[in-house]
N, C-alpha and C positions, 0 to 999 in steps of 0.2 A: 170262273175256277171251279165256284160253285152252283155253275146252269151243270152243269158234266158231268162235278154229281148228280146231283139233281136225277138228270137224263135215265142214270146206273140205278137214281133211287122211284123207278117211277110204277113197279108192282107194290110198294110199301107207301102209302097217301101222309101217316106222319115223318117220314123218313121227308121225304116230298118238296114236305110243306117248309122241313126244318129248312133244307138246305137253300131253296128256294128263301124265305124270310133271310134265312145269313145273306146271301146275292144281294135283297135288299139293302139290310145293317151294313154291308159295301158299298151299294148303293151311294148310301146317306155323307156315310163318308166322306169317300171321297166329294161331294160338294162343300162340308163344311170347309174341309182342302181348299178349296178352289173358289171355297168365303175369304177366311183366309193371304189367301198370296192376292183377295185380288184385294185385301185388305193393308195385307204391308208393301203394297205397290207392285212385284212378284209378276204380276199380269192387271193389261186392260182391264177396265169393265164390261167394253163389251165384248172382250175374248171369257171375261168372266162370264158372263151372261151365257153364254154361246154353250160354254162348257156347261155351264147349270144346268138350262130346259133341256140338251142333255141326256142328263145323268137323274133331270125326270119321266123323260120320259122311255127309260130303262127301269125304270120304279114303276112306272105305271105297264107296263108291257108287262114287267113280273106281278100286279096287281093280278093283271086278265090270266095272264099265269094260269095263279095260285086257283080262280074264281073256276077254268077250265077245267085246270088239274083234276078237282073233285069228282066228275062229270066224265068224266074221257079216260078218265085212267086204266091203265091199256094193263091185258092180262092178258100173256101168255100161258101158249094152249100147252104148249110145251115143257108147264114149272107147275109140279105138285099142289095144289091148295092147298092152301091155309085154312086154320079152323083160326 
């Protein structure tokens, strides 16, 4: 949901970064929940590690997206320029 909102805010670098950071926070939170479910025995260590690794990849991808978003900010020529 945060990534979808970020796409809609791609004209505003601050708002875009905020949404992408929120997406990273959500991915980190899921990683904590994965750790808890493994510790409580609801999820095997192997399955937990696999899920954890997927969310680490998402976090890394969001880092890369934030780095490139600042240099590749999409400007819609139909929108008025902001001061």
